[in-house]
N, C-alpha and C positions, 0 to 999 in steps of 0.2 A: 114114163116108167123107167126107161134106160137111165136117165139122169138121176133118178132117185136111187137106183141100184148102185151107180158109181159113187154117189155121195155116201151111201150106207157103207160101201166097201172102204172108202177113205176113212170114215169114222171108226170102223172096226180096226183098220191098220193103225190109226192114231192111238186107239185104246190099247192095242197090243204093245205098241212102242212105249207108251206110258207105263204099262204094267212091267215091262222088261226093265225100264229105268228104275222103277220103284224097287224091284228085287235087287238090282245092282247097288242101289243106295243103301238098302237094308244090309247088304253084305259089308259095305264100307263102314256102316255104323257098328256092326259086330266087331270089326277089326279096331275101330276107334275105342270101343268099350274095352276090348282086350288090352290095348295099349295103355288106356287109363288105369286099368287094374295093375299092370306091370309097373307103371310109374308109382302107384301107391305102395307096392311091395318095395321098390327101390327107396322110397322115402322112409319106410320103416327101417330099412337097413342103415340109413344115414342118421337116424334120430340121435341127436346129441353128439354127433361126430363131425369132424371136418371131412368133406368129400375128397376122396383120392382121385387121381387122374382117371382111373378105371371107371369110377362112379360118374364122373363128369362126362366121360365119353359115352357111357350107357345112357345118361340123361339126354345128351344131345341127339343120340340116335332115336330116342323115343319122341323128342320134339319133332324131328324130321319125319318120322313115321306118321305122327298125328297131322302135321301140316300136309303131307302127301295125301292122306285120307280125305281131308277137307277139300283139297284141290281136286281130287278125283270125283268127289260128289259134285262140285261146281262144274267141272268139265262135262259130266254126264248130263246135267241139267241143260247146259248150253247146247250140247250136241242134240239132245231131244227137242230143244226149241229151234233147231236148225240154224243156230248161230255158230259160225266157224271161227276159230281162233288161228291166226297165222303165227308160226313159230318165229318170233323176233325177240330181241333181247329183253324187252319189258312185257312179254306176253302175260306173265303172272299178274302184274299190276293191272293190265288191261282187263283180264278176266275178273279180277276182284271189283274193278270199277263197273263192269257190266252188271254187277249185283248191287250197285249203289254204295259199295264200300270204297271210300275215297282214300287212296294211299298216296301220300305225298313225300316219300323219301326215296333216296337213291343209295344203293350200296356201292361203295367204292372198293376197288381191288388194289 
């Protein structure tokens, strides 16, 4: 009976952990949607115009926000799966590879 109680407790904790992760991912999706809408507004401003440096800077910021949102979702899933990522130079590539997304390029500085 005690073993059953511990197993049930573990299952409840896992369920609560997954529920928390789902809520966090939903929040990230909300921000991704908002960023997408802001990009659409920016595109309307640029319609039939050459982009200024200000518009290019804004667009690059939105790309960064969107990428960070996706990265946050992946990190939450990895964390919930008890997969830890060490902070080394190519940890972004390693995290994407953990999801089967093969990234084979290197950014040079």
